[in-house]
C-alpha positions in Angstrom: 15.2 21.7 -14.7 13.7 21.3 -11.7 15.3 19.3 -8.6 12.4 16.7 -8.9 13.0 16.1 -12.6 16.6 16.0 -12.4 16.0 13.4 -9.2 14.1 10.7 -11.5 16.8 11.5 -14.7 19.9 10.5 -12.3 17.7 7.5 -10.9 16.7 6.5 -14.5 20.5 6.8 -15.8 21.1 4.3 -12.8 18.4 1.9 -13.5 16.9 3.1 -10.0 13.4 3.7 -8.7 12.8 6.5 -6.0 12.2 6.6 -2.8 10.1 9.5 -1.4 9.8 9.1 2.4 6.9 11.2 4.4 7.0 12.5 7.9 4.9 14.9 9.8 6.8 18.2 10.7 6.8 18.9 14.3 6.5 15.0 15.6 7.4 14.7 18.1 9.1 18.6 17.8 10.7 20.6 15.3 14.3 19.8 16.6 13.6 16.1 16.0 12.3 16.9 12.5 15.3 18.5 11.5 17.9 15.7 12.7 15.0 13.3 10.8 15.6 14.9 7.2 18.9 14.0 7.6 18.9 10.7 8.9 16.2 9.6 6.2 18.4 11.3 3.6 21.4 9.7 4.6 19.6 6.1 4.8 18.7 6.3 1.2 15.6 8.6 0.5 15.5 10.5 -2.8 12.8 12.6 -2.1 11.2 14.2 1.3 7.9 15.0 1.9 6.9 17.2 5.0 3.4 17.2 6.0 1.7 20.5 7.5 -0.3 19.2 10.2 -3.9 20.0 10.3 -6.7 19.5 12.9 -8.8 18.0 10.3 -6.6 16.2 8.0 -9.5 13.9 6.1 -7.1 12.1 3.8 -5.5 10.7 6.6 -5.9 7.7 8.6 -5.5 7.1 12.6 -1.3 6.9 12.2 -0.9 10.7 10.6 -4.1 11.9 12.6 -2.3 11.2 15.8 1.1 12.4 14.1 -0.8 15.6 13.6 -2.4 15.7 16.7 1.1 15.7 18.7 2.4 18.5 16.2 -0.5 20.6 16.9 0.5 20.0 20.8 3.5 21.3 20.6 2.7 24.2 18.6 3.6 23.4 15.0 2.5 25.9 12.5 3.2 26.5 8.9 5.8 29.8 9.5 7.7 27.7 12.0 8.1 24.7 9.2 8.9 27.0 6.5 11.7 28.5 9.2 13.0 25.1 9.6 13.4 24.0 6.3 15.2 27.3 5.6 17.4 26.3 8.6 18.2 22.9 7.6 17.5 23.3 3.8 20.5 24.3 2.2 22.5 21.1 4.2 20.1 18.5 2.3 20.8 17.7 -1.2 17.3 15.6 -1.8 14.1 17.9 -2.9 11.6 18.5 -0.5 8.0 18.6 -1.0 5.6 20.2 0.9 2.4 18.1 1.5 -0.9 19.0 3.2 -4.2 21.0 3.1 -4.9 24.3 1.7 -6.3 26.0 4.5 -3.2 26.7 6.0 -1.7 28.0 3.0 -4.8 30.5 2.4 -4.7 31.3 6.0 -0.9 32.2 5.2 -1.9 33.6 2.2 -1.0 32.1 -1.2 0.9 34.7 -2.3 3.2 35.2 0.7 3.5 31.3 1.1 4.6 30.6 -2.4 7.2 33.6 -2.1 8.2 32.4 1.1 8.2 28.1 0.1 10.4 29.7 -2.8 12.9 31.5 -1.1 13.5 28.5 1.3 14.0 26.1 -1.3 10.6 23.9 -1.4 10.6 22.1 -4.3 7.4 20.7 -5.0 3.8 21.4 -3.5 0.8 18.6 -2.7 -2.4 20.4 -1.6 -4.4 16.9 -0.9 -7.5 18.6 -0.4 -7.6 20.8 -3.3 -9.2 19.5 -6.1 -7.5 20.2 -9.6 -10.3 22.3 -10.9 -9.7 24.6 -8.1 -6.1 24.4 -7.7 -5.0 27.8 -9.8 -5.7 29.4 -6.4 -2.3 28.7 -5.6 -0.8 27.4 -9.2 -1.0 30.9 -10.3 1.6 31.9 -7.7 3.5 28.6 -7.4 4.2 28.1 -11.1 6.1 31.6 -11.6 8.5 30.3 -8.5 9.5 27.2 -10.5 8.0 25.0 -7.3 6.1 22.0 -8.9 2.5 21.4 -8.3 1.9 17.4 -7.9 -1.5 16.1 -8.7 -2.8 13.1 -7.3 -4.6 10.5 -9.6 -6.6 8.0 -7.9 -8.1 5.0 -8.8 -11.8 6.6 -9.9 -10.1 9.7 -11.9 -12.0 9.6 -15.3 -10.3 9.6 -18.7 -11.1 13.0 -19.5 -10.1 14.5 -16.0 -7.2 12.2 -16.2 -6.0 14.1 -19.2 -6.7 17.7 -18.3 -4.4 17.0 -15.0 -1.6 15.7 -17.2 -1.5 18.3 -19.1 -1.1 20.9 -16.4 1.2 18.4 -14.3 5.0 18.9 -13.1 7.4 17.2 -11.2 5.5 14.0 -10.9 2.2 12.3 -11.1 1.1 10.8 -7.5 -0.7 7.6 -7.8 -3.1 6.9 -4.9 -3.6 2.9 -5.0 -6.6 3.2 -2.9 -9.7 4.8 -2.8 -9.4 5.5 0.8 -7.4 7.5 3.7 -3.7 7.1 4.3 -2.1 4.2 6.0 -0.4 0.7 6.8 -2.6 -2.0 4.7 -1.6 -5.6 4.5 -2.6 -6.0 1.0 -3.0 -3.3 -2.0 -5.5 -3.6 -4.6 -4.6 -6.5 -7.2 -4.9 -4.6 -10.0 -2.7 -2.0 -9.0 0.2 -2.9 -11.0 -2.1 -2.7 -14.3 -3.2 0.7 -13.2 0.5 2.0 -12.8 1.3 0.7 -16.5 -1.9 2.0 -18.0 -0.7 5.7 -16.3 2.6 5.2 -17.7 1.5 4.9 -20.9 -0.4 8.1 -20.7 2.4 10.8 -19.5 6.3 11.2 -20.0 6.2 12.5 -16.4 7.4 10.1 -13.7 4.3 7.9 -11.8 5.4 7.3 -8.0 3.0 5.1 -6.1 1.8 6.0 -2.5 -1.2 5.2 0.6 -0.6 1.8 1.7 2.8 1.0 0.8 4.5 0.1 4.1 7.5 -2.4 3.5 10.4 -3.5 1.2 8.4 -6.1 -0.5 5.7 -4.1 -1.7 7.9 -1.3 -2.2 10.4 -3.7 -4.5 7.1 -5.1 -6.2 5.6 -1.6 -7.1 8.9 -0.6 -8.1 8.9 -2.9 -10.9 6.1 -1.2 -12.8 6.6 2.5 -11.5 8.9 5.6 -11.1 9.0 5.5 -7.4 7.1 4.8 -4.2 5.9 7.0 -1.1 6.1 5.7 2.2 4.4 7.5 5.1 2.2 6.2 7.9 4.8 3.0 8.5 7.7 5.6 9.1 5.4 7.5 10.8 4.6 4.4 13.1 8.4 3.9 14.3 8.4 7.7 15.1 5.5 7.1 17.2 6.9 4.6 18.9 10.6 5.7 19.6 10.0 9.3 19.5 10.8 9.4 23.1 13.7 6.9 23.0 16.8 9.1 22.3 19.4 8.1 19.2 17.3 4.4 19.0 14.7 6.7 17.2 17.0 7.7 14.5 18.8 4.3 14.1 15.4 2.4 13.7 14.2 5.1 11.1 17.6 5.0 9.2 17.4 1.1 9.3 13.6 1.1 8.3 14.4 3.7 5.2 18.0 1.5 4.3 15.7 -1.5 3.6 13.3 -0.1 1.5 15.9 1.5 -0.6 17.4 -1.7 -1.2 14.7 -2.9 -2.8 14.4 -0.1 -5.2 18.3 -0.1 -6.5 18.7 -1.4 -9.9 20.6 -5.0 -10.3 
């Protein structure tokens, strides 16, 4: 059983929904990223997505674009991120999902990447710009290493393609709530809950909702119909604001993650 599957089964037994937190590795630097990972886990995250900074993050809005820029400015690389996970991963209990774009993996070498990712304990992978039809490029190396390849489903994914994606999916299905880039939003589409319910009727995999989820109220509401939520930009905004304010950074991040998790626990 994968660590991600085990996590959702454990949560389901407690009538609890999953909290997936995203941060960009190297923002503001890798040393602080290491401490943030432990802060986020201790505050209640069930899975952590570690973003690999990229110079052309076309799926990300201004918040994560700025985070990628800050991380690249201090020299963050894919190899450095893998080394960081190798160092701190054994002390973390939550699954680690690497989130990013295919170009850094292509430059690293897909086979070499899969071997190193498995070696350091990465549990899942999201390559946001690699269409399902092209994903065998990397899946043929990650599947044998038992790394879940997590697919994105958007509101415009048609039924026939959805069926093919679900047939090959593992870990969880990531439902993108909006037809746009990542970022904090005041409101999500009115039909997002209906879309989630419809998707859950087509798969036994957990369905997790991301893009635009930014506060405890929205997280709790989506948790009523999904198996979990992903929160990224709202956390990255806190890191941007408090990144150079010492221990206040970890205090603010911990308080925010705790507030999100509170609404996802079973009653």
